[in-house]
Phi, psi and omega in degrees: 000138181288153176276359180293135178256142179301325179299326177294320180290317180298326178299329178293334180301323182295344181270352177276144178293145177290164174297140175304148182305320182296317179295317179300314179295321181294319177302317181291323177294313181296328181289344181268113182301339182272359183293151182249165176302319181298321179294321180295313179297319181296327180293325184273325197298334183268001174264103187298317183295313182293318179299315180298320180295317180296315181294323179297316179294317182296328182270007179288160179299336182304316183281331176056040181289150184292334178222163183287149178265117188254350182207166176296325178299318176300314182300315181293320181293321184275325185252338182097153183298315183299316181296319179295319178296321177301316180297317181298308184289322179294323179295317179290317182296334182300317182292328184274328190253001187272349180291152178296143177242078187298331179295341179247010180070030184248121175286173180305134177088343185290320181293322177297314180300316179297317183294318177296319179299318178295320178298317179293317180298322179300321179291322177295319180292328179303321179291318180292326182267003178058047176258142186265348189262060183295321179297319178294321178296323178299316180296312181297320179295319181296327185261001191299329183254023183297337177299334179294329179298320180282316190277347186312309184293330180282322178296324182302326181291333184246017189303315184299317181291321178298314179295326178297317179296321179294314185283311187277325184252002176057039176269157173288161180298323180296319178297318180295320175304311183298320181291320185275316185265333185095358179198173184237168178296331179290324176294316179295320178298321177297319177296320179295316179299323176294320179296330178277359181059038177286157180304144182307325182294324178288321176303315180297317181299321179289314186289327189245016185292338176270341186217067183299336180285352177284347177288148178299327178219150181303144178232117187299324181290321175297318178302317182294318178294321177302310181294322178298320178296318178299315180304313186284326176292321177299323178288341183080022181277102175061026183276331183058215181283350177289347184276357181278140173055052182228123182228162178291143177292125183299323181295323179294314177301318181296327181297333184244011179063034182256154169236159186301327181296333179291338179288345181296327177295319177296320180303315181297318179296319183292319180303312182295316183289322179296319178301322179294316180295316180298319179294321179299311183284330177295329181286347182273000000 
């Protein structure tokens, strides 16, 4: 067992920048099923930096729109609310998630690519699982591995032992983390989400995405993020060494009458869409 204390790791949380006010407000608006399109646009429009970034992306050659996008209202009308929200959250997440995570075997940009892929997969699964909160799932998917940003430096110190457990004992990376460190990146991510005052449903998705059965009662959004994570790890998208010995929870599949082979269709959709998102941001 490692001598690392969770309090030492939590202290590191205080050194991370908080979520921008606009992103925090937007997460709360999206989390409310009663929110309207006007409320979403109103939340973004007074943030000059975020608005400029969205308009710059919308006017890129990638979208090839017939006319220029001059306002957020234009962007939403031409691209749709979901696409604009994807641009907003992906743009912010890029700065936070793009650094290399050597403790997890992830080069620069890999964690961001994985997080975006999980966010996209969550939206595809929402349709299959008949869930209505696709925008909320995108946010939860993008942030599900934020604990790795905090825990990275600590995992690096114990990396060899964690990998030994994964390789020799065929444990998942999360199980190996718990055995060596005494806690996992999902637990740390949940603590970080609480420190950011994110909605409880997003906190749950982050904290339980590797172990949805640990919840007192099933949560459909947590289930969707779990399955989305499995889809992207199976694809090998930014999974690093965390991708070894990881399978979908049988109880979660059973709740929705799914089998693992059915996730392959989602995989194909995610690969195509992720390439488009990566090309869009690479062009900037």
